[in-house]
C-alpha positions as CSV (number, residue, x, y, z in Angstrom):
1,M,0.0,0.0,0.0
2,R,2.8,2.4,0.9
3,R,4.5,1.8,-2.5
4,G,1.2,2.4,-4.3
5,I,0.5,5.6,-2.3
6,E,4.0,6.9,-3.1
7,R,3.6,6.1,-6.8
8,Y,0.2,8.0,-7.0
9,A,1.6,10.9,-5.0
10,A,4.5,11.2,-7.3
11,E,2.3,11.1,-10.4
12,L,0.0,13.8,-9.0
13,D,3.0,16.0,-8.3
14,R,4.2,15.4,-11.9
15,R,0.8,16.2,-13.4
16,G,0.9,19.5,-11.7
17,Q,4.0,20.5,-13.8
18,Q,3.3,22.5,-16.9
19,T,6.0,20.7,-18.8
20,R,6.7,17.0,-18.3
21,M,9.4,14.9,-19.9
22,N,10.2,11.2,-19.9
23,L,12.9,8.9,-21.2
24,L,12.4,5.2,-21.8
25,T,15.2,2.7,-22.5
26,S,14.8,-1.0,-23.2
27,I,16.9,-4.0,-24.1
28,G,15.5,-7.4,-24.9
29,Y,15.6,-10.8,-26.7
30,Q,13.2,-12.0,-29.3
31,Y,12.6,-15.3,-31.1
32,D,10.7,-15.7,-34.5
33,T,9.7,-18.9,-36.1
34,N,9.6,-17.3,-39.6
35,R,11.7,-14.1,-39.5
36,A,11.6,-13.6,-43.3
37,G,7.8,-14.1,-43.6
38,A,8.5,-16.8,-46.1
39,P,5.5,-18.7,-47.7
40,N,4.4,-21.8,-45.8
41,S,4.6,-23.7,-49.1
42,G,8.3,-23.2,-49.5
43,Q,7.7,-22.1,-53.1
44,V,7.0,-18.9,-55.0
45,R,4.3,-18.9,-57.7
46,T,4.8,-17.2,-61.1
47,F,3.1,-17.3,-64.4
48,L,5.9,-19.7,-65.6
49,G,5.2,-22.1,-62.7
50,N,6.2,-22.8,-59.1
51,F,9.8,-22.5,-57.9
52,D,11.4,-23.6,-54.7
53,L,12.7,-20.9,-52.4
54,E,16.4,-20.8,-51.6
55,G,18.8,-19.1,-49.2
56,E,17.3,-16.6,-46.7
57,G,14.1,-16.5,-48.6
58,R,13.1,-19.8,-47.1
59,K,11.1,-20.2,-43.9
60,E,13.6,-20.1,-41.1
61,D,13.6,-19.3,-37.4
62,D,16.0,-16.8,-35.8
63,H,16.8,-15.0,-32.6
64,S,17.6,-11.3,-32.1
65,L,18.7,-8.8,-29.5
66,T,16.5,-5.7,-29.4
67,S,16.9,-2.2,-28.0
68,L,14.8,0.9,-27.8
69,I,15.2,4.5,-26.6
70,R,12.3,7.0,-26.6
71,F,12.2,10.6,-25.4
72,G,8.8,12.2,-24.9
73,I,7.6,15.7,-23.8
74,E,4.2,17.2,-22.9
75,H,3.4,20.8,-22.3
76,D,0.2,22.2,-20.9
77,L,-1.0,25.4,-22.6
78,A,-2.0,28.4,-20.5
79,T,-5.7,28.0,-21.2
80,Q,-8.7,27.4,-19.1
81,N,-9.4,24.1,-21.0
82,R,-7.1,21.1,-20.7
83,N,-5.1,21.7,-23.8
84,T,-1.7,19.9,-24.3
85,L,1.1,19.8,-26.8
86,F,3.2,16.7,-27.1
87,G,6.1,15.2,-29.0
88,S,8.4,12.2,-29.1
89,V,11.5,10.8,-30.8
90,S,12.5,7.1,-30.7
91,G,14.9,4.6,-32.1
92,Y,14.6,0.8,-32.2
93,G,17.1,-1.8,-33.3
94,A,17.1,-5.5,-33.8
95,D,20.3,-7.5,-34.4
96,Q,19.6,-11.0,-35.8
97,F,21.7,-13.9,-34.8
98,Q,21.8,-15.6,-38.2
99,L,19.6,-13.7,-40.8
100,D,21.7,-10.6,-41.0
101,D,19.7,-9.3,-44.0
102,F,16.9,-8.7,-41.6
103,D,19.0,-6.6,-39.1
104,S,16.8,-3.5,-38.7
105,V,16.8,0.1,-37.3
106,D,13.7,2.1,-37.0
107,L,13.7,5.9,-36.3
108,S,10.5,7.8,-35.7
109,A,9.3,11.1,-34.5
110,Q,5.8,12.5,-33.6
111,I,4.3,15.8,-32.7
112,G,0.7,16.7,-31.9
113,G,-1.7,18.1,-29.4
114,R,-4.8,17.4,-27.4
115,F,-7.5,20.1,-27.3
116,E,-10.7,20.2,-25.4
117,F,-13.9,21.6,-27.0
118,G,-16.6,21.0,-24.4
119,A,-17.3,17.3,-24.3
120,I,-15.1,16.6,-27.3
121,Y,-11.3,16.1,-27.3
122,L,-9.5,16.5,-30.6
123,T,-6.0,15.0,-31.1
124,P,-4.2,15.9,-34.3
125,T,-0.8,14.2,-34.9
126,I,1.9,14.3,-37.5
127,S,4.5,11.4,-37.6
128,Y,7.6,10.3,-39.5
129,D,9.1,6.9,-39.7
130,H,12.3,5.7,-41.3
131,L,13.2,2.0,-41.5
132,I,16.7,0.7,-42.3
133,M,17.2,-3.0,-43.3
134,D,20.7,-4.5,-43.3
135,G,22.2,-1.0,-43.5
136,D,20.0,0.1,-46.5
137,S,17.2,2.7,-46.2
138,Y,14.1,0.8,-47.0
139,I,10.9,2.7,-46.0
140,D,10.2,6.4,-45.4
141,S,6.7,7.2,-44.1
142,I,5.1,10.5,-43.2
143,G,1.6,10.5,-41.9
144,A,-1.1,12.6,-40.2
145,S,-4.1,11.7,-38.1
146,L,-7.0,13.4,-36.3
147,R,-8.8,11.7,-33.5
148,A,-12.0,12.9,-31.8
149,D,-13.0,11.5,-28.3
150,M,-16.3,11.9,-26.5
151,R,-16.5,10.6,-22.9
152,I,-20.1,9.5,-22.6
153,N,-19.8,8.7,-18.9
154,D,-17.4,7.1,-16.5
155,L,-17.8,3.8,-18.2
156,V,-17.8,4.6,-22.0
157,N,-15.6,6.7,-24.3
158,L,-16.5,6.9,-28.0
159,W,-13.9,7.9,-30.6
160,I,-13.3,8.2,-34.3
161,R,-9.9,8.7,-36.1
162,G,-8.9,9.5,-39.6
163,D,-5.4,8.6,-40.9
164,M,-3.4,9.3,-44.0
165,A,0.2,8.4,-44.8
166,W,2.6,8.4,-47.7
167,I,4.8,5.3,-47.7
168,D,7.9,5.4,-49.8
169,Y,9.7,2.1,-50.4
170,A,13.3,2.1,-51.7
171,N,15.1,-0.6,-53.7
172,T,17.5,-2.7,-51.6
173,T,19.7,-5.7,-52.1
174,L,17.0,-7.9,-50.3
175,Y,14.0,-6.1,-52.1
176,P,15.3,-5.0,-55.5
177,T,11.8,-3.9,-56.7
178,G,10.7,-2.4,-53.4
179,D,9.8,1.0,-55.0
180,L,6.9,-0.6,-56.8
181,Q,5.1,-0.8,-53.4
182,S,5.2,2.9,-52.7
183,G,1.8,4.6,-52.2
184,G,-0.7,6.4,-50.0
185,D,-2.7,4.8,-47.2
186,V,-6.0,6.5,-46.1
187,G,-8.3,5.1,-43.4
188,I,-11.0,5.8,-40.9
189,T,-11.5,4.0,-37.6
190,V,-14.4,4.1,-35.2
191,G,-14.1,2.6,-31.7
192,S,-15.3,2.6,-28.1
193,D,-13.4,2.2,-24.8
194,F,-15.2,0.5,-22.0
195,Y,-13.9,1.1,-18.4
196,I,-14.6,-1.8,-16.1
197,G,-13.9,-0.7,-12.6
198,T,-10.5,1.0,-12.1
199,D,-8.4,-1.9,-13.4
200,H,-9.8,-2.9,-16.8
201,R,-10.2,-1.2,-20.2
202,L,-11.7,-2.9,-23.2
203,T,-11.4,-1.3,-26.6
204,L,-13.4,-2.4,-29.7
205,S,-12.7,-0.8,-33.1
206,A,-13.3,-1.2,-36.8
207,T,-11.3,0.3,-39.6
208,H,-11.8,0.8,-43.3
209,H,-8.8,1.8,-45.3
210,G,-7.4,1.9,-48.8
211,Y,-3.8,1.7,-50.1
212,N,-3.3,3.4,-53.4
213,S,0.0,2.6,-55.3
214,D,1.1,3.5,-58.8
215,Q,0.9,-0.3,-59.4
216,D,-2.7,-1.5,-59.3
217,W,-1.5,-5.0,-58.2
218,E,-0.1,-3.3,-55.0
219,S,-3.3,-1.3,-54.3
220,F,-6.1,-2.7,-52.2
221,V,-9.1,-1.9,-50.0
222,G,-9.2,-3.4,-46.5
223,E,-11.4,-3.9,-43.5
224,R,-10.2,-4.6,-39.9
225,V,-11.7,-5.3,-36.6
226,N,-9.6,-5.0,-33.4
227,I,-10.1,-6.0,-29.7
228,N,-7.7,-4.6,-27.1
229,H,-7.8,-5.2,-23.3
230,T,-5.7,-3.6,-20.7
231,W,-5.6,-5.0,-17.1
232,L,-3.9,-3.2,-14.3
233,I,-3.1,-6.2,-12.1
234,G,-1.7,-4.3,-9.1
235,G,1.7,-3.3,-7.8
236,G,2.4,-1.6,-11.1
237,A,2.0,-4.9,-13.1
238,F,-0.1,-5.0,-16.2
239,L,-1.4,-7.4,-18.9
240,L,-2.1,-6.2,-22.5
241,T,-4.1,-8.3,-24.9
242,D,-4.5,-7.4,-28.6
243,V,-6.4,-9.3,-31.3
244,F,-7.2,-8.2,-34.8
245,A,-8.5,-9.7,-38.1
246,E,-8.3,-8.0,-41.5
247,Y,-9.5,-8.7,-45.0
248,D,-7.7,-7.0,-48.0
249,N,-8.9,-7.1,-51.6
250,Y,-6.4,-6.1,-54.3
251,D,-7.3,-4.1,-57.4
252,M,-5.9,-6.4,-59.9
253,A,-3.8,-9.5,-60.4
254,D,0.0,-9.3,-60.1
255,P,1.4,-9.9,-63.6
256,I,4.2,-12.0,-62.0
257,T,1.8,-14.5,-60.2
258,G,-0.8,-14.9,-62.9
259,E,-4.4,-13.8,-63.6
260,T,-6.0,-14.2,-60.2
261,E,-6.7,-11.1,-58.1
262,R,-5.2,-11.3,-54.7
263,D,-7.3,-11.6,-51.5
264,D,-5.7,-11.7,-48.1
265,W,-7.1,-12.6,-44.7
266,I,-4.7,-11.5,-41.8
267,Y,-5.0,-12.4,-38.2
268,R,-2.8,-11.5,-35.2
269,G,-3.0,-12.2,-31.4
270,R,-0.6,-10.7,-28.8
271,L,-0.1,-10.9,-25.1
272,T,2.2,-8.7,-23.0
273,L,2.8,-9.1,-19.3
274,G,4.8,-6.4,-17.5
275,V,5.9,-6.4,-13.9
276,P,8.1,-3.8,-12.0
277,V,11.2,-5.4,-10.7
278,Q,10.5,-4.1,-7.3
279,T,7.1,-5.9,-7.2
280,L,8.7,-9.0,-8.7
281,V,11.3,-9.3,-5.9
282,G,8.9,-8.1,-3.2
283,A,11.2,-5.4,-1.9
284,D,9.7,-2.9,0.5
285,E,12.8,-0.7,0.3
286,W,14.1,0.1,-3.2
287,P,16.9,2.4,-4.5
288,S,15.3,5.4,-6.2
289,L,17.8,4.9,-9.1
290,L,15.9,1.7,-10.0
291,D,12.4,3.2,-9.9
292,G,10.5,2.4,-13.1
293,L,12.6,-0.7,-13.9
294,T,10.2,-3.2,-15.5
295,V,10.4,-6.7,-16.9
296,S,8.0,-7.6,-19.7
297,I,7.4,-10.9,-21.5
298,Y,5.3,-11.2,-24.7
299,G,4.0,-13.7,-27.2
300,E,2.5,-13.1,-30.6
301,Y,1.0,-15.2,-33.4
302,Y,0.6,-13.7,-36.9
303,R,-1.0,-15.5,-39.8
304,A,-1.7,-14.4,-43.4
305,D,-4.0,-16.6,-45.6
306,S,-4.2,-15.7,-49.2
307,N,-5.6,-17.1,-52.5
308,I,-2.0,-16.6,-53.8
309,T,0.4,-19.0,-52.0
310,N,3.3,-16.5,-52.2
311,Y,1.6,-14.4,-49.5
312,E,0.3,-17.3,-47.3
313,Y,2.5,-17.6,-44.2
314,D,2.6,-17.5,-40.4
315,N,5.0,-16.5,-37.7
316,A,5.1,-17.1,-33.9
317,R,7.1,-14.6,-31.9
318,G,8.1,-14.4,-28.2
319,G,10.5,-12.4,-26.2
320,M,11.5,-10.5,-23.0
321,T,12.5,-6.9,-22.4
322,I,13.9,-5.0,-19.4
323,S,13.0,-1.4,-19.5
324,K,13.7,1.7,-17.4
325,R,11.7,4.9,-17.4
326,W,12.9,8.3,-16.2
327,Q,10.4,11.1,-15.6
328,F,11.3,14.7,-15.3
């Protein structure tokens, strides 16, 4: 109880600050059963016939070491309403044990604000993301979103969000025709948050989006449903559950694979359990330097079913991270 009271008191003091900053660092380990996302069939289909995959294009498991650093800042505006500006920058890296072509670095930045208009909160955001694969720049993405929230009562929050992004793929050694995938993604999501007591939040949402590429066989329209549950277990521990299903219908057949238009059904389920190290070891006294030190374990299963065997694959992933958060 004392640890909980101290944690809440510190958070109340922090929320009284006009400007708040935080720094999150993390290191971890991850295992993938199909790091390359290779087809389950072990073959690639073309209009000339089916061919066996070779080298790192085959289905192969691998391990990696991961790291993350993220700096965030929030600033309350001097207004009567609860209006806030925020921003963050982050860097993520994954170093594969065997499949070095899939070593990755992801750099991202985000700025935005949260503005109160009576019962409505508007949250505009602009974001940038840069992905590097095996030392080569692979994806540049810049996007914007606008979300509107309306808190109906203590139990229900309704929201709607519009998203748009331009995704620019570059040609690399691993993906020599990557630029053919470049295009714009536009979508709209409606959802609702349900607060069950003080420890549970259930979010249900549905998304309609379209991806428009210069190549019609890379363009599609998709529908997604998502279920997310957050459980605050106690003592700073939490359990996150996320499940989604998506259907994508492509505009035309890929000339490489043949005359059949592509249809994909995508499913993913993920569990993440996080526990502060102080809670884990049951220590009443704890060095302040180690406050915010958390151990997380996670597991995920991803599956893509398609009428084109090239895009039909699955991957199970699991890992552990140790993270430390500083708040200023």
